[in-house]
mmCIF file of the N, C-alpha and C atoms, coordinates in Angstrom:
data_MODEL
# 
_entry.id   MODEL 
# 
loop_
_atom_site.group_PDB 
_atom_site.id 
_atom_site.type_symbol 
_atom_site.label_atom_id 
_atom_site.label_alt_id 
_atom_site.label_comp_id 
_atom_site.label_asym_id 
_atom_site.label_entity_id 
_atom_site.label_seq_id 
_atom_site.pdbx_PDB_ins_code 
_atom_site.Cartn_x 
_atom_site.Cartn_y 
_atom_site.Cartn_z 
_atom_site.occupancy 
_atom_site.B_iso_or_equiv 
_atom_site.pdbx_formal_charge 
_atom_site.auth_seq_id 
_atom_site.auth_comp_id 
_atom_site.auth_asym_id 
_atom_site.auth_atom_id 
_atom_site.pdbx_PDB_model_num 
ATOM 1   N N  . MET A 1 1  ? -4.896  -20.520 -8.901  1.00 0.00 ? 1  MET A N  1 
ATOM 2   C CA . MET A 1 1  ? -4.209  -19.154 -9.102  1.00 0.00 ? 1  MET A CA 1 
ATOM 3   C C  . MET A 1 1  ? -2.998  -19.647 -8.044  1.00 0.00 ? 1  MET A C  1 
ATOM 4   N N  . SER A 1 2  ? -1.795  -18.962 -8.812  1.00 0.00 ? 2  SER A N  1 
ATOM 5   C CA . SER A 1 2  ? -0.896  -19.310 -8.162  1.00 0.00 ? 2  SER A CA 1 
ATOM 6   C C  . SER A 1 2  ? -0.278  -18.029 -7.175  1.00 0.00 ? 2  SER A C  1 
ATOM 7   N N  . LEU A 1 3  ? 0.927   -18.880 -6.846  1.00 0.00 ? 3  LEU A N  1 
ATOM 8   C CA . LEU A 1 3  ? 1.074   -17.957 -5.121  1.00 0.00 ? 3  LEU A CA 1 
ATOM 9   C C  . LEU A 1 3  ? 1.589   -16.687 -5.438  1.00 0.00 ? 3  LEU A C  1 
ATOM 10  N N  . LYS A 1 4  ? 2.162   -16.736 -7.047  1.00 0.00 ? 4  LYS A N  1 
ATOM 11  C CA . LYS A 1 4  ? 2.958   -15.177 -7.888  1.00 0.00 ? 4  LYS A CA 1 
ATOM 12  C C  . LYS A 1 4  ? 1.512   -14.139 -7.696  1.00 0.00 ? 4  LYS A C  1 
ATOM 13  N N  . ALA A 1 5  ? 0.407   -14.614 -8.067  1.00 0.00 ? 5  ALA A N  1 
ATOM 14  C CA . ALA A 1 5  ? -0.344  -14.105 -8.807  1.00 0.00 ? 5  ALA A CA 1 
ATOM 15  C C  . ALA A 1 5  ? -1.510  -13.614 -7.429  1.00 0.00 ? 5  ALA A C  1 
ATOM 16  N N  . PHE A 1 6  ? -1.553  -14.536 -6.435  1.00 0.00 ? 6  PHE A N  1 
ATOM 17  C CA . PHE A 1 6  ? -1.831  -14.375 -5.123  1.00 0.00 ? 6  PHE A CA 1 
ATOM 18  C C  . PHE A 1 6  ? -1.251  -13.465 -5.087  1.00 0.00 ? 6  PHE A C  1 
ATOM 19  N N  . HIS A 1 7  ? 0.217   -13.272 -4.375  1.00 0.00 ? 7  HIS A N  1 
ATOM 20  C CA . HIS A 1 7  ? 0.647   -12.390 -3.814  1.00 0.00 ? 7  HIS A CA 1 
ATOM 21  C C  . HIS A 1 7  ? 0.525   -10.877 -4.345  1.00 0.00 ? 7  HIS A C  1 
ATOM 22  N N  . VAL A 1 8  ? 0.533   -10.638 -6.373  1.00 0.00 ? 8  VAL A N  1 
ATOM 23  C CA . VAL A 1 8  ? 0.451   -9.787  -6.636  1.00 0.00 ? 8  VAL A CA 1 
ATOM 24  C C  . VAL A 1 8  ? -1.055  -8.959  -6.078  1.00 0.00 ? 8  VAL A C  1 
ATOM 25  N N  . VAL A 1 9  ? -2.104  -9.700  -6.417  1.00 0.00 ? 9  VAL A N  1 
ATOM 26  C CA . VAL A 1 9  ? -3.319  -9.032  -5.690  1.00 0.00 ? 9  VAL A CA 1 
ATOM 27  C C  . VAL A 1 9  ? -2.770  -8.545  -4.543  1.00 0.00 ? 9  VAL A C  1 
ATOM 28  N N  . PHE A 1 10 ? -2.574  -9.522  -3.478  1.00 0.00 ? 10 PHE A N  1 
ATOM 29  C CA . PHE A 1 10 ? -2.629  -9.152  -1.848  1.00 0.00 ? 10 PHE A CA 1 
ATOM 30  C C  . PHE A 1 10 ? -1.614  -7.558  -2.202  1.00 0.00 ? 10 PHE A C  1 
ATOM 31  N N  . VAL A 1 11 ? -0.688  -7.716  -2.566  1.00 0.00 ? 11 VAL A N  1 
ATOM 32  C CA . VAL A 1 11 ? 0.256   -6.589  -2.640  1.00 0.00 ? 11 VAL A CA 1 
ATOM 33  C C  . VAL A 1 11 ? -0.231  -5.213  -3.352  1.00 0.00 ? 11 VAL A C  1 
ATOM 34  N N  . LEU A 1 12 ? -1.026  -5.650  -4.541  1.00 0.00 ? 12 LEU A N  1 
ATOM 35  C CA . LEU A 1 12 ? -1.844  -4.558  -4.568  1.00 0.00 ? 12 LEU A CA 1 
ATOM 36  C C  . LEU A 1 12 ? -2.905  -3.643  -4.160  1.00 0.00 ? 12 LEU A C  1 
ATOM 37  N N  . SER A 1 13 ? -3.760  -4.806  -3.304  1.00 0.00 ? 13 SER A N  1 
ATOM 38  C CA . SER A 1 13 ? -4.789  -4.320  -2.821  1.00 0.00 ? 13 SER A CA 1 
ATOM 39  C C  . SER A 1 13 ? -3.979  -3.726  -1.426  1.00 0.00 ? 13 SER A C  1 
ATOM 40  N N  . SER A 1 14 ? -3.455  -3.938  -0.564  1.00 0.00 ? 14 SER A N  1 
ATOM 41  C CA . SER A 1 14 ? -2.714  -3.629  0.485   1.00 0.00 ? 14 SER A CA 1 
ATOM 42  C C  . SER A 1 14 ? -1.900  -2.197  0.039   1.00 0.00 ? 14 SER A C  1 
ATOM 43  N N  . ILE A 1 15 ? -1.224  -1.796  -1.038  1.00 0.00 ? 15 ILE A N  1 
ATOM 44  C CA . ILE A 1 15 ? -0.896  -0.619  -1.664  1.00 0.00 ? 15 ILE A CA 1 
ATOM 45  C C  . ILE A 1 15 ? -2.686  0.613   -1.257  1.00 0.00 ? 15 ILE A C  1 
ATOM 46  N N  . LEU A 1 16 ? -3.826  0.118   -2.375  1.00 0.00 ? 16 LEU A N  1 
ATOM 47  C CA . LEU A 1 16 ? -4.516  0.925   -2.186  1.00 0.00 ? 16 LEU A CA 1 
ATOM 48  C C  . LEU A 1 16 ? -4.950  1.217   -0.674  1.00 0.00 ? 16 LEU A C  1 
ATOM 49  N N  . LEU A 1 17 ? -5.215  0.361   0.000   1.00 0.00 ? 17 LEU A N  1 
ATOM 50  C CA . LEU A 1 17 ? -5.742  0.485   1.250   1.00 0.00 ? 17 LEU A CA 1 
ATOM 51  C C  . LEU A 1 17 ? -4.325  1.284   2.070   1.00 0.00 ? 17 LEU A C  1 
ATOM 52  N N  . CYS A 1 18 ? -3.762  1.022   1.727   1.00 0.00 ? 18 CYS A N  1 
ATOM 53  C CA . CYS A 1 18 ? -2.443  1.874   2.575   1.00 0.00 ? 18 CYS A CA 1 
ATOM 54  C C  . CYS A 1 18 ? -3.035  3.838   2.319   1.00 0.00 ? 18 CYS A C  1 
ATOM 55  N N  . PHE A 1 19 ? -2.877  3.972   0.891   1.00 0.00 ? 19 PHE A N  1 
ATOM 56  C CA . PHE A 1 19 ? -3.431  5.403   0.066   1.00 0.00 ? 19 PHE A CA 1 
ATOM 57  C C  . PHE A 1 19 ? -4.646  5.595   0.253   1.00 0.00 ? 19 PHE A C  1 
ATOM 58  N N  . GLY A 1 20 ? -5.286  5.014   0.127   1.00 0.00 ? 20 GLY A N  1 
ATOM 59  C CA . GLY A 1 20 ? -6.868  5.416   0.565   1.00 0.00 ? 20 GLY A CA 1 
ATOM 60  C C  . GLY A 1 20 ? -7.413  5.525   2.227   1.00 0.00 ? 20 GLY A C  1 
ATOM 61  N N  . PHE A 1 21 ? -6.540  4.662   3.144   1.00 0.00 ? 21 PHE A N  1 
ATOM 62  C CA . PHE A 1 21 ? -6.599  5.434   4.660   1.00 0.00 ? 21 PHE A CA 1 
ATOM 63  C C  . PHE A 1 21 ? -5.978  6.218   4.756   1.00 0.00 ? 21 PHE A C  1 
ATOM 64  N N  . GLY A 1 22 ? -4.791  6.622   4.315   1.00 0.00 ? 22 GLY A N  1 
ATOM 65  C CA . GLY A 1 22 ? -3.463  7.567   4.190   1.00 0.00 ? 22 GLY A CA 1 
ATOM 66  C C  . GLY A 1 22 ? -4.466  8.955   4.266   1.00 0.00 ? 22 GLY A C  1 
ATOM 67  N N  . GLY A 1 23 ? -4.929  8.986   2.970   1.00 0.00 ? 23 GLY A N  1 
ATOM 68  C CA . GLY A 1 23 ? -5.951  9.972   2.343   1.00 0.00 ? 23 GLY A CA 1 
ATOM 69  C C  . GLY A 1 23 ? -7.192  10.452  3.320   1.00 0.00 ? 23 GLY A C  1 
ATOM 70  N N  . TRP A 1 24 ? -7.978  9.648   3.573   1.00 0.00 ? 24 TRP A N  1 
ATOM 71  C CA . TRP A 1 24 ? -8.791  9.878   4.430   1.00 0.00 ? 24 TRP A CA 1 
ATOM 72  C C  . TRP A 1 24 ? -8.298  10.474  5.628   1.00 0.00 ? 24 TRP A C  1 
ATOM 73  N N  . ALA A 1 25 ? -7.156  9.874   6.409   1.00 0.00 ? 25 ALA A N  1 
ATOM 74  C CA . ALA A 1 25 ? -7.164  10.108  7.642   1.00 0.00 ? 25 ALA A CA 1 
ATOM 75  C C  . ALA A 1 25 ? -6.802  11.319  7.535   1.00 0.00 ? 25 ALA A C  1 
ATOM 76  N N  . ILE A 1 26 ? -5.530  12.714  6.558   1.00 0.00 ? 26 ILE A N  1 
ATOM 77  C CA . ILE A 1 26 ? -5.574  13.689  6.427   1.00 0.00 ? 26 ILE A CA 1 
ATOM 78  C C  . ILE A 1 26 ? -6.572  14.684  5.968   1.00 0.00 ? 26 ILE A C  1 
ATOM 79  N N  . HIS A 1 27 ? -7.377  14.096  5.328   1.00 0.00 ? 27 HIS A N  1 
ATOM 80  C CA . HIS A 1 27 ? -8.458  14.690  4.598   1.00 0.00 ? 27 HIS A CA 1 
ATOM 81  C C  . HIS A 1 27 ? -9.611  15.013  6.192   1.00 0.00 ? 27 HIS A C  1 
ATOM 82  N N  . ASP A 1 28 ? -9.410  13.770  7.234   1.00 0.00 ? 28 ASP A N  1 
ATOM 83  C CA . ASP A 1 28 ? -10.302 13.890  8.394   1.00 0.00 ? 28 ASP A CA 1 
ATOM 84  C C  . ASP A 1 28 ? -9.468  15.166  9.407   1.00 0.00 ? 28 ASP A C  1 
ATOM 85  N N  . ARG A 1 29 ? -8.373  15.689  9.255   1.00 0.00 ? 29 ARG A N  1 
ATOM 86  C CA . ARG A 1 29 ? -7.300  16.012  10.120  1.00 0.00 ? 29 ARG A CA 1 
ATOM 87  C C  . ARG A 1 29 ? -7.624  18.014  9.533   1.00 0.00 ? 29 ARG A C  1 
ATOM 88  N N  . VAL A 1 30 ? -7.729  18.103  8.300   1.00 0.00 ? 30 VAL A N  1 
ATOM 89  C CA . VAL A 1 30 ? -7.728  19.187  7.596   1.00 0.00 ? 30 VAL A CA 1 
ATOM 90  C C  . VAL A 1 30 ? -9.279  19.954  7.892   1.00 0.00 ? 30 VAL A C  1 
ATOM 91  N N  . HIS A 1 31 ? -10.135 19.066  8.224   1.00 0.00 ? 31 HIS A N  1 
ATOM 92  C CA . HIS A 1 31 ? -11.591 19.531  8.504   1.00 0.00 ? 31 HIS A CA 1 
ATOM 93  C C  . HIS A 1 31 ? -11.986 18.920  9.936   1.00 0.00 ? 31 HIS A C  1 
ATOM 94  N N  . GLY A 1 32 ? -10.795 19.104  11.011  1.00 0.00 ? 32 GLY A N  1 
ATOM 95  C CA . GLY A 1 32 ? -11.423 18.864  12.062  1.00 0.00 ? 32 GLY A CA 1 
ATOM 96  C C  . GLY A 1 32 ? -10.815 17.898  13.263  1.00 0.00 ? 32 GLY A C  1 
ATOM 97  N N  . GLY A 1 33 ? -9.954  17.049  12.854  1.00 0.00 ? 33 GLY A N  1 
ATOM 98  C CA . GLY A 1 33 ? -9.596  15.910  13.198  1.00 0.00 ? 33 GLY A CA 1 
ATOM 99  C C  . GLY A 1 33 ? -8.588  16.345  14.290  1.00 0.00 ? 33 GLY A C  1 
ATOM 100 N N  . ASN A 1 34 ? -7.874  15.273  15.101  1.00 0.00 ? 34 ASN A N  1 
ATOM 101 C CA . ASN A 1 34 ? -6.983  15.858  15.819  1.00 0.00 ? 34 ASN A CA 1 
ATOM 102 C C  . ASN A 1 34 ? -5.519  14.898  14.678  1.00 0.00 ? 34 ASN A C  1 
ATOM 103 N N  . VAL A 1 35 ? -4.426  15.702  15.744  1.00 0.00 ? 35 VAL A N  1 
ATOM 104 C CA . VAL A 1 35 ? -3.343  15.559  14.919  1.00 0.00 ? 35 VAL A CA 1 
ATOM 105 C C  . VAL A 1 35 ? -2.719  13.824  14.960  1.00 0.00 ? 35 VAL A C  1 
ATOM 106 N N  . PHE A 1 36 ? -3.226  13.401  16.201  1.00 0.00 ? 36 PHE A N  1 
ATOM 107 C CA . PHE A 1 36 ? -2.557  11.627  15.708  1.00 0.00 ? 36 PHE A CA 1 
ATOM 108 C C  . PHE A 1 36 ? -3.364  10.951  14.539  1.00 0.00 ? 36 PHE A C  1 
ATOM 109 N N  . GLU A 1 37 ? -4.241  11.258  14.007  1.00 0.00 ? 37 GLU A N  1 
ATOM 110 C CA . GLU A 1 37 ? -4.882  10.933  12.421  1.00 0.00 ? 37 GLU A CA 1 
ATOM 111 C C  . GLU A 1 37 ? -4.007  11.904  11.469  1.00 0.00 ? 37 GLU A C  1 
ATOM 112 N N  . PHE A 1 38 ? -3.554  12.561  11.645  1.00 0.00 ? 38 PHE A N  1 
ATOM 113 C CA . PHE A 1 38 ? -2.651  13.139  10.986  1.00 0.00 ? 38 PHE A CA 1 
ATOM 114 C C  . PHE A 1 38 ? -1.294  12.256  10.493  1.00 0.00 ? 38 PHE A C  1 
ATOM 115 N N  . ILE A 1 39 ? -1.025  12.042  12.002  1.00 0.00 ? 39 ILE A N  1 
ATOM 116 C CA . ILE A 1 39 ? 0.136   11.431  11.575  1.00 0.00 ? 39 ILE A CA 1 
ATOM 117 C C  . ILE A 1 39 ? 0.027   9.533   11.429  1.00 0.00 ? 39 ILE A C  1 
ATOM 118 N N  . LEU A 1 40 ? -1.244  8.877   12.080  1.00 0.00 ? 40 LEU A N  1 
ATOM 119 C CA . LEU A 1 40 ? -1.188  8.080   11.205  1.00 0.00 ? 40 LEU A CA 1 
ATOM 120 C C  . LEU A 1 40 ? -1.486  7.904   9.644   1.00 0.00 ? 40 LEU A C  1 
ATOM 121 N N  . GLY A 1 41 ? -2.106  8.971   8.896   1.00 0.00 ? 41 GLY A N  1 
ATOM 122 C CA . GLY A 1 41 ? -2.241  9.170   7.383   1.00 0.00 ? 41 GLY A CA 1 
ATOM 123 C C  . GLY A 1 41 ? -0.414  9.219   7.224   1.00 0.00 ? 41 GLY A C  1 
ATOM 124 N N  . LEU A 1 42 ? 0.144   10.180  7.418   1.00 0.00 ? 42 LEU A N  1 
ATOM 125 C CA . LEU A 1 42 ? 1.585   9.826   7.229   1.00 0.00 ? 42 LEU A CA 1 
ATOM 126 C C  . LEU A 1 42 ? 1.985   8.776   7.133   1.00 0.00 ? 42 LEU A C  1 
ATOM 127 N N  . GLY A 1 43 ? 2.033   7.979   7.925   1.00 0.00 ? 43 GLY A N  1 
ATOM 128 C CA . GLY A 1 43 ? 2.630   6.674   8.552   1.00 0.00 ? 43 GLY A CA 1 
ATOM 129 C C  . GLY A 1 43 ? 2.225   6.009   7.485   1.00 0.00 ? 43 GLY A C  1 
ATOM 130 N N  . SER A 1 44 ? 1.016   5.915   7.292   1.00 0.00 ? 44 SER A N  1 
ATOM 131 C CA . SER A 1 44 ? 0.185   5.011   6.055   1.00 0.00 ? 44 SER A CA 1 
ATOM 132 C C  . SER A 1 44 ? 0.400   5.373   4.592   1.00 0.00 ? 44 SER A C  1 
ATOM 133 N N  . LEU A 1 45 ? 0.983   6.776   4.290   1.00 0.00 ? 45 LEU A N  1 
ATOM 134 C CA . LEU A 1 45 ? 1.216   6.848   3.034   1.00 0.00 ? 45 LEU A CA 1 
ATOM 135 C C  . LEU A 1 45 ? 2.562   6.412   2.757   1.00 0.00 ? 45 LEU A C  1 
ATOM 136 N N  . ALA A 1 46 ? 3.377   6.617   3.810   1.00 0.00 ? 46 ALA A N  1 
ATOM 137 C CA . ALA A 1 46 ? 4.904   5.994   3.816   1.00 0.00 ? 46 ALA A CA 1 
ATOM 138 C C  . ALA A 1 46 ? 4.784   4.445   3.650   1.00 0.00 ? 46 ALA A C  1 
ATOM 139 N N  . CYS A 1 47 ? 3.917   3.812   4.578   1.00 0.00 ? 47 CYS A N  1 
ATOM 140 C CA . CYS A 1 47 ? 3.981   2.393   4.293   1.00 0.00 ? 47 CYS A CA 1 
ATOM 141 C C  . CYS A 1 47 ? 3.460   1.858   2.812   1.00 0.00 ? 47 CYS A C  1 
ATOM 142 N N  . GLY A 1 48 ? 2.563   2.951   2.422   1.00 0.00 ? 48 GLY A N  1 
ATOM 143 C CA . GLY A 1 48 ? 1.550   2.500   1.089   1.00 0.00 ? 48 GLY A CA 1 
ATOM 144 C C  . GLY A 1 48 ? 3.384   3.106   -0.388  1.00 0.00 ? 48 GLY A C  1 
ATOM 145 N N  . LEU A 1 49 ? 4.126   3.734   -0.109  1.00 0.00 ? 49 LEU A N  1 
ATOM 146 C CA . LEU A 1 49 ? 5.232   3.646   -0.813  1.00 0.00 ? 49 LEU A CA 1 
ATOM 147 C C  . LEU A 1 49 ? 6.659   2.682   -0.558  1.00 0.00 ? 49 LEU A C  1 
ATOM 148 N N  . ALA A 1 50 ? 6.593   2.549   0.814   1.00 0.00 ? 50 ALA A N  1 
ATOM 149 C CA . ALA A 1 50 ? 7.229   1.271   0.808   1.00 0.00 ? 50 ALA A CA 1 
ATOM 150 C C  . ALA A 1 50 ? 6.592   0.021   0.183   1.00 0.00 ? 50 ALA A C  1 
ATOM 151 N N  . LEU A 1 51 ? 5.503   0.043   0.222   1.00 0.00 ? 51 LEU A N  1 
ATOM 152 C CA . LEU A 1 51 ? 4.836   -1.429  -0.779  1.00 0.00 ? 51 LEU A CA 1 
ATOM 153 C C  . LEU A 1 51 ? 5.287   -0.994  -2.106  1.00 0.00 ? 51 LEU A C  1 
ATOM 154 N N  . ILE A 1 52 ? 4.794   0.441   -2.711  1.00 0.00 ? 52 ILE A N  1 
ATOM 155 C CA . ILE A 1 52 ? 5.532   0.193   -3.889  1.00 0.00 ? 52 ILE A CA 1 
ATOM 156 C C  . ILE A 1 52 ? 6.787   -0.164  -4.279  1.00 0.00 ? 52 ILE A C  1 
ATOM 157 N N  . LEU A 1 53 ? 7.472   0.572   -3.467  1.00 0.00 ? 53 LEU A N  1 
ATOM 158 C CA . LEU A 1 53 ? 9.255   -0.585  -3.567  1.00 0.00 ? 53 LEU A CA 1 
ATOM 159 C C  . LEU A 1 53 ? 8.882   -1.603  -3.446  1.00 0.00 ? 53 LEU A C  1 
ATOM 160 N N  . TYR A 1 54 ? 8.725   -2.511  -3.089  1.00 0.00 ? 54 TYR A N  1 
ATOM 161 C CA . TYR A 1 54 ? 8.604   -4.094  -2.447  1.00 0.00 ? 54 TYR A CA 1 
ATOM 162 C C  . TYR A 1 54 ? 7.840   -4.527  -3.930  1.00 0.00 ? 54 TYR A C  1 
ATOM 163 N N  . PHE A 1 55 ? 6.938   -3.947  -4.081  1.00 0.00 ? 55 PHE A N  1 
ATOM 164 C CA . PHE A 1 55 ? 6.517   -4.496  -4.636  1.00 0.00 ? 55 PHE A CA 1 
ATOM 165 C C  . PHE A 1 55 ? 7.120   -4.894  -6.873  1.00 0.00 ? 55 PHE A C  1 
ATOM 166 N N  . LYS A 1 56 ? 7.796   -3.245  -6.363  1.00 0.00 ? 56 LYS A N  1 
ATOM 167 C CA . LYS A 1 56 ? 8.388   -3.501  -7.556  1.00 0.00 ? 56 LYS A CA 1 
ATOM 168 C C  . LYS A 1 56 ? 9.905   -4.586  -7.838  1.00 0.00 ? 56 LYS A C  1 
ATOM 169 N N  . ALA A 1 57 ? 10.412  -4.561  -6.328  1.00 0.00 ? 57 ALA A N  1 
ATOM 170 C CA . ALA A 1 57 ? 11.485  -5.655  -6.329  1.00 0.00 ? 57 ALA A CA 1 
ATOM 171 C C  . ALA A 1 57 ? 11.231  -6.964  -6.321  1.00 0.00 ? 57 ALA A C  1 
ATOM 172 N N  . VAL A 1 58 ? 9.849   -7.764  -5.772  1.00 0.00 ? 58 VAL A N  1 
ATOM 173 C CA . VAL A 1 58 ? 9.132   -8.708  -6.169  1.00 0.00 ? 58 VAL A CA 1 
ATOM 174 C C  . VAL A 1 58 ? 8.855   -9.232  -7.133  1.00 0.00 ? 58 VAL A C  1 
ATOM 175 N N  . LEU A 1 59 ? 8.601   -8.469  -8.261  1.00 0.00 ? 59 LEU A N  1 
ATOM 176 C CA . LEU A 1 59 ? 8.345   -8.121  -9.557  1.00 0.00 ? 59 LEU A CA 1 
ATOM 177 C C  . LEU A 1 59 ? 9.224   -8.562  -10.708 1.00 0.00 ? 59 LEU A C  1 
ATOM 178 N N  . ARG A 1 60 ? 10.352  -8.042  -10.172 1.00 0.00 ? 60 ARG A N  1 
ATOM 179 C CA . ARG A 1 60 ? 11.664  -8.296  -10.691 1.00 0.00 ? 60 ARG A CA 1 
ATOM 180 C C  . ARG A 1 60 ? 12.264  -9.785  -10.567 1.00 0.00 ? 60 ARG A C  1 
ATOM 181 N N  . LYS A 1 61 ? 12.601  -9.975  -9.220  1.00 0.00 ? 61 LYS A N  1 
ATOM 182 C CA . LYS A 1 61 ? 12.764  -11.222 -8.634  1.00 0.00 ? 61 LYS A CA 1 
ATOM 183 C C  . LYS A 1 61 ? 11.937  -12.477 -9.086  1.00 0.00 ? 61 LYS A C  1 
ATOM 184 N N  . LEU A 1 62 ? 10.562  -12.418 -9.211  1.00 0.00 ? 62 LEU A N  1 
ATOM 185 C CA . LEU A 1 62 ? 10.254  -13.657 -9.490  1.00 0.00 ? 62 LEU A CA 1 
ATOM 186 C C  . LEU A 1 62 ? 9.604   -13.167 -11.640 1.00 0.00 ? 62 LEU A C  1 
ATOM 187 N N  . ARG A 1 63 ? 10.470  -12.525 -11.857 1.00 0.00 ? 63 ARG A N  1 
ATOM 188 C CA . ARG A 1 63 ? 9.935   -12.278 -13.563 1.00 0.00 ? 63 ARG A CA 1 
ATOM 189 C C  . ARG A 1 63 ? 9.857   -14.190 -14.012 1.00 0.00 ? 63 ARG A C  1 
ATOM 190 N N  . HIS A 1 64 ? 10.833  -14.344 -13.765 1.00 0.00 ? 64 HIS A N  1 
ATOM 191 C CA . HIS A 1 64 ? 11.096  -15.915 -14.822 1.00 0.00 ? 64 HIS A CA 1 
ATOM 192 C C  . HIS A 1 64 ? 9.709   -16.897 -14.156 1.00 0.00 ? 64 HIS A C  1 
ATOM 193 N N  . ILE A 1 65 ? 8.594   -16.515 -13.379 1.00 0.00 ? 65 ILE A N  1 
ATOM 194 C CA . ILE A 1 65 ? 7.804   -17.508 -12.652 1.00 0.00 ? 65 ILE A CA 1 
ATOM 195 C C  . ILE A 1 65 ? 6.464   -16.921 -13.574 1.00 0.00 ? 65 ILE A C  1 
ATOM 196 N N  . SER A 1 66 ? 5.139   -17.926 -13.779 1.00 0.00 ? 66 SER A N  1 
ATOM 197 C CA . SER A 1 66 ? 4.253   -17.679 -14.902 1.00 0.00 ? 66 SER A CA 1 
ATOM 198 C C  . SER A 1 66 ? 3.056   -16.830 -13.692 1.00 0.00 ? 66 SER A C  1 
ATOM 199 N N  . TYR A 1 67 ? 2.369   -16.657 -14.279 1.00 0.00 ? 67 TYR A N  1 
ATOM 200 C CA . TYR A 1 67 ? 1.155   -16.221 -13.197 1.00 0.00 ? 67 TYR A CA 1 
ATOM 201 C C  . TYR A 1 67 ? 0.674   -17.337 -13.161 1.00 0.00 ? 67 TYR A C  1 
ATOM 202 N N  . LEU A 1 68 ? 0.581   -18.347 -13.678 1.00 0.00 ? 68 LEU A N  1 
ATOM 203 C CA . LEU A 1 68 ? -0.797  -19.468 -14.234 1.00 0.00 ? 68 LEU A CA 1 
ATOM 204 C C  . LEU A 1 68 ? -0.030  -20.604 -12.484 1.00 0.00 ? 68 LEU A C  1 
# 
């Protein structure tokens, strides 16, 4: 597996983890959690969006390198 392929897999899993945790934390707050969980959820969603922007920039930069 090339470094580009590993990077793609790692960043995609990080995006899913951020959105999953953010959704869980906000859902928990709605059903009786504390405010800190809500703040963590919003921060995690913001990190997920930042990772998407990063992912697009990396794919644009490494366009000429193959996945093998």
